[in-house]
C-alpha positions as a Markdown table, in Angstrom:
| # | Residue | x | y | z |
|---|---|---|---|---|
| 1 | Met | 15.5 | -22.4 | -27.7 |
| 2 | Pro | 14.2 | -25.7 | -28.2 |
| 3 | Ser | 13.4 | -28.3 | -24.9 |
| 4 | Pro | 14.8 | -31.6 | -25.4 |
| 5 | Pro | 13.3 | -34.4 | -26.6 |
| 6 | Glu | 11.1 | -36.0 | -23.9 |
| 7 | Phe | 12.3 | -39.6 | -25.9 |
| 8 | Leu | 15.2 | -41.2 | -27.4 |
| 9 | Ser | 15.4 | -43.8 | -30.2 |
| 10 | Ile | 18.2 | -46.1 | -29.5 |
| 11 | Pro | 20.8 | -44.7 | -31.7 |
| 12 | Gln | 20.3 | -41.1 | -29.8 |
| 13 | Phe | 20.4 | -43.4 | -26.6 |
| 14 | Val | 23.9 | -45.0 | -27.7 |
| 15 | Ala | 25.5 | -42.2 | -28.9 |
| 16 | Leu | 24.8 | -40.4 | -25.1 |
| 17 | Ser | 24.7 | -43.6 | -22.8 |
| 18 | Gly | 28.2 | -44.9 | -24.4 |
| 19 | Leu | 26.9 | -48.5 | -24.1 |
| 20 | Ser | 26.0 | -50.8 | -27.3 |
| 21 | Pro | 23.5 | -51.4 | -29.6 |
| 22 | Ser | 23.5 | -54.7 | -28.2 |
| 23 | Thr | 23.4 | -54.2 | -24.9 |
| 24 | Val | 20.4 | -51.4 | -24.9 |
| 25 | Arg | 18.5 | -54.1 | -27.7 |
| 26 | Arg | 18.9 | -56.8 | -24.7 |
| 27 | Arg | 18.3 | -54.4 | -22.1 |
| 28 | Val | 15.4 | -52.9 | -23.4 |
| 29 | Arg | 14.0 | -56.8 | -24.6 |
| 30 | Asp | 14.5 | -57.9 | -20.6 |
| 31 | Arg | 13.1 | -55.2 | -19.6 |
| 32 | Ser | 16.3 | -53.8 | -16.9 |
| 33 | Leu | 15.9 | -50.8 | -19.6 |
| 34 | Ala | 12.5 | -48.4 | -19.6 |
| 35 | Ser | 11.2 | -48.4 | -23.2 |
| 36 | Tyr | 7.8 | -47.3 | -25.2 |
| 37 | Gln | 6.5 | -48.9 | -28.3 |
| 38 | Pro | 4.0 | -46.0 | -29.8 |
| 39 | Gly | 3.8 | -48.0 | -33.0 |
| 40 | Gly | 3.1 | -51.0 | -31.8 |
| 41 | Lys | 5.6 | -54.5 | -31.9 |
| 42 | Gly | 8.0 | -54.1 | -34.5 |
| 43 | Lys | 8.3 | -50.7 | -34.6 |
| 44 | Lys | 10.6 | -47.7 | -33.5 |
| 45 | Val | 11.5 | -48.3 | -29.6 |
| 46 | Leu | 12.1 | -45.3 | -28.0 |
| 47 | Ile | 13.3 | -44.9 | -24.4 |
| 48 | Pro | 13.1 | -41.8 | -22.2 |
| 49 | Arg | 15.2 | -39.5 | -21.6 |
| 50 | Asp | 15.6 | -39.6 | -17.6 |
| 51 | Ala | 16.7 | -43.3 | -18.1 |
| 52 | Leu | 19.7 | -41.6 | -18.8 |
| 53 | Asp | 20.4 | -41.2 | -15.5 |
| 54 | Arg | 18.5 | -44.1 | -13.7 |
| 55 | Pro | 21.1 | -47.2 | -12.8 |
| 56 | Thr | 19.8 | -50.0 | -15.2 |
| 57 | Val | 19.4 | -53.7 | -13.1 |
| 58 | Pro | 21.6 | -55.9 | -14.5 |
| 59 | Ala | 19.8 | -58.9 | -15.9 |
| 60 | Thr | 19.6 | -61.7 | -14.2 |
| 61 | Asn | 21.1 | -63.9 | -16.9 |
| 62 | Glu | 24.5 | -61.4 | -17.8 |
| 63 | Val | 25.6 | -62.7 | -14.1 |
| 64 | Ala | 27.4 | -65.9 | -14.6 |
| 65 | Pro | 26.2 | -68.8 | -11.7 |
| 66 | Ser | 28.4 | -69.9 | -9.7 |
| 67 | Gln | 29.1 | -73.6 | -10.7 |
| 68 | Pro | 31.2 | -76.3 | -9.1 |
| 69 | Pro | 34.8 | -76.3 | -10.9 |
| 70 | Lys | 34.7 | -79.0 | -14.1 |
| 71 | Gln | 36.9 | -82.3 | -13.3 |
| 72 | Pro | 40.1 | -83.0 | -15.8 |
| 73 | Leu | 39.3 | -84.9 | -18.2 |
| 74 | Ala | 41.6 | -87.5 | -17.0 |
| 75 | Thr | 39.4 | -88.0 | -14.0 |
| 76 | Arg | 35.5 | -88.4 | -15.3 |
| 77 | Arg | 33.6 | -91.3 | -14.9 |
| 78 | Gly | 31.9 | -93.1 | -17.4 |
| 79 | Pro | 33.9 | -95.3 | -20.8 |
| 80 | Arg | 36.1 | -93.3 | -22.8 |
| 81 | Pro | 35.8 | -91.6 | -25.8 |
| 82 | Gly | 36.4 | -93.8 | -29.3 |
| 83 | Trp | 39.2 | -90.4 | -29.9 |
| 84 | Gln | 41.3 | -91.1 | -26.9 |
| 85 | Gln | 40.9 | -95.5 | -26.8 |
| 86 | Arg | 43.7 | -97.6 | -27.9 |
């Protein structure tokens, strides 16, 4: 019986993890998901099989920073836009 591969391609990882391909590529790019590129930049990306068991750290850009609520248009300071002037 053959042993399971040590590394998975992105399509294989997507099929096993249930994540979308764009999410996997984004997490590889921001390094929140371990990966290996044996051929160098621009070549096939391989992900360790044990990455399926490890929780991924959410990228800092995935969490929306808390921002103060925007003011309604009527209370904003400054001149009115031309399309609102009469």
